[in-house]
Wavefront OBJ file of the C-alpha trace (Angstrom):
o trace
v -95.194 187.147 47.952
v -93.457 187.418 44.569
v -93.717 190.822 42.912
v -92.717 191.506 39.308
v -91.610 195.076 38.616
v -91.604 196.230 34.992
v -90.122 199.294 33.295
v -91.371 198.702 29.769
v -89.912 200.154 26.603
v -89.877 199.076 22.990
v -86.072 198.956 22.787
v -84.936 198.002 26.288
v -87.350 196.878 29.004
v -86.192 196.347 32.564
v -87.690 193.866 34.982
v -87.095 192.541 38.451
v -88.690 189.999 40.752
v -88.851 190.450 44.501
v -89.732 187.771 47.020
v -90.578 189.014 50.509
v -88.705 192.252 49.855
v -85.542 190.637 48.472
v -84.585 190.835 44.822
v -84.330 187.335 43.393
v -84.103 188.075 39.655
v -83.468 191.003 37.335
v -82.841 191.381 33.633
v -83.404 193.503 30.558
v -85.115 192.646 27.299
v -83.050 194.154 24.499
v -83.193 193.688 20.740
v -80.684 193.767 17.888
v -80.566 197.202 16.243
v -82.489 196.346 13.064
v -85.296 194.361 14.716
v -88.710 195.357 13.344
v -91.444 196.826 15.530
v -93.544 193.673 15.221
v -90.628 191.373 16.042
v -89.789 193.445 19.134
v -93.346 192.984 20.405
v -93.182 189.246 19.702
v -89.824 188.942 21.490
v -91.160 190.831 24.540
v -94.287 188.656 24.634
v -92.302 185.433 24.325
v -89.862 186.483 27.040
v -92.679 187.393 29.424
v -94.472 184.104 28.755
v -91.328 182.124 29.633
v -90.712 184.287 32.702
v -94.245 183.746 34.009
v -93.979 180.001 33.375
v -90.769 179.910 35.433
v -91.776 182.167 38.358
v -95.102 182.112 40.163
v -95.825 185.842 40.313
v -98.389 187.108 42.822
v -98.427 190.755 41.727
v -97.110 192.727 38.752
v -96.314 196.442 38.864
v -95.768 198.464 35.682
v -94.182 201.914 35.626
v -96.502 204.670 34.375
v -96.054 206.066 30.881
v -94.438 209.498 30.990
v -94.396 211.184 27.585
v -95.349 214.510 26.072
v -95.541 212.888 22.647
v -98.677 211.016 21.560
v -96.694 208.678 19.276
v -94.465 207.532 22.111
v -97.471 206.934 24.324
v -99.136 204.805 21.638
v -96.003 202.693 21.164
v -95.703 202.086 24.911
v -99.403 201.230 25.084
v -98.767 198.462 22.551
v -95.868 197.158 24.625
v -98.069 197.235 27.749
v -100.766 195.375 25.819
v -98.357 192.549 24.952
v -97.416 192.120 28.603
l 1 2 3 4 5 6 7 8 9 10 11 12 13 14 15 16 17 18 19 20 21 22 23 24 25 26 27 28 29 30 31 32 33 34 35 36 37 38 39 40 41 42 43 44 45 46 47 48 49 50 51 52 53 54 55 56 57 58 59 60 61 62 63 64 65 66 67 68 69 70 71 72 73 74 75 76 77 78 79 80 81 82 83
């Protein structure tokens, strides 16, 4: 069973793929410093689309949003929505 683990963030998202308990792939999605909000979302979406086309994922797990600030939570919700 292939499991995709995601730690999503607007600026640097982490991801890993496990197959039968063994890590088979890991990476980060980072952006150049002056990348706009919209372009970051597009880049994350495009990366995830390519990743899912390459690996047949059985289950995806996303880390919970931990924030005391409503603005941060809304931004992360948009990132989660793209994925």
